[in-house]
VEXDREN-2710 file (C-alpha; in Angstrom, 1 decimal):
% VEXDREN-2710
k/r/px/py/pz
1/MET/65.0/102.5/69.6
2/LEU/64.9/106.6/68.6
3/ARG/63.0/107.2/65.4
4/LYS/64.2/110.9/65.8
5/ALA/67.9/111.5/64.4
6/TRP/68.3/115.0/65.9
7/LEU/67.1/113.6/69.4
8/LEU/69.6/110.6/69.0
9/LYS/72.4/112.8/68.2
10/LEU/71.5/115.1/71.2
11/LEU/71.6/112.1/73.5
12/LEU/74.6/110.7/72.0
13/ASN/76.6/114.2/72.7
14/ILE/75.3/114.5/76.2
15/TRP/76.2/110.9/77.0
16/PRO/78.9/110.6/79.6
17/PRO/81.1/108.3/77.7
18/PHE/81.2/110.7/74.9
19/LEU/81.1/113.8/76.1
20/PHE/84.2/113.4/78.7
21/THR/86.2/111.9/76.1
22/GLY/85.5/114.8/73.5
23/ILE/83.7/112.4/71.1
24/LYS/80.7/114.7/69.4
25/VAL/78.3/113.6/66.3
26/THR/78.6/116.1/64.0
27/GLU/76.2/115.2/61.6
28/LEU/73.4/112.7/61.8
29/SER/70.9/112.3/58.7
30/SER/67.2/112.2/59.4
31/ASP/67.0/109.1/57.4
32/PHE/69.6/107.3/58.9
33/ARG/72.1/107.0/56.1
34/GLN/74.8/109.0/57.3
35/ALA/76.8/110.0/60.0
36/LYS/79.9/111.8/61.0
37/VAL/81.5/111.9/64.4
38/ARG/84.7/113.8/65.6
39/LEU/87.1/113.3/68.2
40/LYS/89.3/116.5/69.2
41/MET/92.4/116.4/71.0
42/ARG/92.1/117.4/74.8
43/ALA/94.5/117.9/77.7
44/TRP/92.4/115.0/79.5
45/ASN/92.3/112.7/76.3
46/LYS/95.6/112.6/75.5
47/ASN/97.9/109.7/76.3
48/ALA/101.6/110.3/77.6
49/LEU/103.0/110.4/73.9
50/GLY/100.6/113.5/73.0
51/THR/98.5/111.3/70.5
52/HIS/94.7/110.3/71.0
53/PHE/94.0/107.3/73.1
54/GLY/93.6/103.8/71.1
55/GLY/90.4/103.5/73.1
56/SER/88.8/107.0/72.3
57/LEU/89.6/106.2/68.7
58/PHE/87.8/102.6/69.1
59/SER/85.0/104.0/71.1
60/MET/84.0/107.0/68.5
61/THR/82.8/104.4/66.1
62/ASP/81.0/102.1/68.6
63/PRO/77.6/102.4/68.4
64/PHE/76.8/103.8/65.0
65/TYR/76.3/101.0/62.5
66/VAL/74.1/99.3/64.8
67/LEU/71.6/102.3/65.5
68/MET/71.7/103.6/62.0
69/ILE/70.6/99.9/61.0
70/LEU/68.0/99.0/63.6
71/ALA/66.7/102.7/62.8
72/ARG/66.7/101.9/59.2
73/LEU/64.8/98.3/59.9
74/ASP/61.9/99.6/62.1
75/ASN/62.9/97.3/65.2
76/GLN/61.9/94.0/63.2
77/TYR/65.5/92.7/63.9
78/TYR/68.4/92.1/66.2
79/VAL/71.3/94.0/65.7
80/TRP/74.5/93.6/67.7
81/ASP/78.5/94.2/67.6
82/LYS/79.9/90.8/67.3
83/SER/83.5/91.6/67.4
84/ALA/85.8/94.5/66.2
85/ASP/89.4/95.1/65.7
86/ILE/91.6/98.3/65.1
87/ASP/94.7/98.7/63.2
88/PHE/96.6/101.6/64.3
89/ILE/98.1/103.2/60.9
90/ARG/99.8/106.7/62.3
91/PRO/99.5/108.6/65.5
92/GLY/96.1/110.5/66.1
93/LYS/97.0/114.1/66.8
94/GLY/94.4/116.9/67.1
95/GLU/91.0/116.4/65.3
96/VAL/90.2/113.3/63.7
97/THR/86.8/112.0/62.1
98/ALA/84.9/109.0/61.4
99/ASP/82.1/108.6/58.8
100/PHE/79.5/106.0/58.5
101/TYR/77.1/105.0/55.4
102/VAL/74.4/102.7/55.7
103/SER/72.9/102.4/51.9
104/ASP/69.6/101.3/50.4
105/ASP/71.8/98.1/49.1
106/PHE/73.1/97.2/52.1
107/ILE/69.6/97.4/54.0
108/ASN/68.0/95.3/51.1
109/GLU/71.3/92.6/51.6
110/ILE/70.2/92.8/55.1
111/ILE/66.5/91.6/54.4
112/GLU/67.5/89.2/51.9
113/LYS/70.1/87.3/54.1
114/THR/67.9/86.9/57.0
115/ARG/64.5/86.4/55.1
116/HIS/64.3/82.7/56.4
117/GLY/65.3/83.4/60.2
118/GLU/69.3/83.1/59.3
119/LYS/71.6/85.1/61.1
120/TYR/73.9/87.5/59.2
121/GLN/77.2/88.8/60.2
122/PRO/78.6/91.0/58.0
123/THR/81.8/93.2/58.6
124/VAL/81.8/96.8/58.1
125/ASN/84.9/99.0/57.6
126/VAL/85.4/102.4/59.6
127/TYR/88.2/104.9/58.8
128/VAL/89.1/107.0/61.2
129/LYS/91.0/110.2/59.4
130/ASN/93.0/113.1/60.7
131/ILE/92.0/116.7/59.6
132/ASP/94.3/116.3/56.5
133/GLY/92.2/113.5/55.6
134/GLU/95.1/110.9/56.3
135/LEU/94.2/107.7/57.4
136/VAL/94.9/107.3/61.5
137/ALA/92.9/103.8/61.7
138/LYS/91.3/101.2/60.1
139/LEU/88.6/99.2/61.8
140/ASN/86.4/96.0/61.0
141/ARG/83.3/95.9/63.0
142/ARG/81.7/92.4/62.6
143/LEU/77.9/92.6/63.2
144/TYR/75.4/90.2/64.2
145/ILE/71.7/90.6/62.3
146/ARG/68.4/88.4/62.7
147/GLN/65.1/88.9/62.4
148/LYS/63.1/88.6/65.6
149/ASN/60.0/86.6/65.9
150/LYS/61.6/84.2/63.3
151/PRO/63.1/80.5/64.8
152/THR/66.6/80.2/64.4
153/LEU/68.1/78.4/61.9
154/LEU/71.1/76.2/62.7
155/THR/73.8/77.7/60.7
END
């Protein structure tokens, strides 16, 4: 796992699935607490109705919570996306953004819930908004988190 936020941001921005769909990480704090991602409308990334592809809206939210939590927990944990769903609220046109935040309280909650090898499966919400701040889509991302080198408890 990369420990330098600026390098991770650079690599994500040149990663072909983001680069060729118009997804760009505009902010990633050096402490991995917050990130902001933008998706600009381009001729090659809009559907027949002139709006963003739903898959692009979904993709722009994909790796961030996993990567940010991994960076905050110093590689002592398994962190995976377990499931996700998206609710489209209004057509996504023009530029849309998503913000991510991993609080100290959330990190402490993860540590507490996985202390004895338990798996923890919190759901985090991501809100994709247009340039006017209107909600375009809401995503619920369920994570799987467990300490490495601890026996898994049957739960």
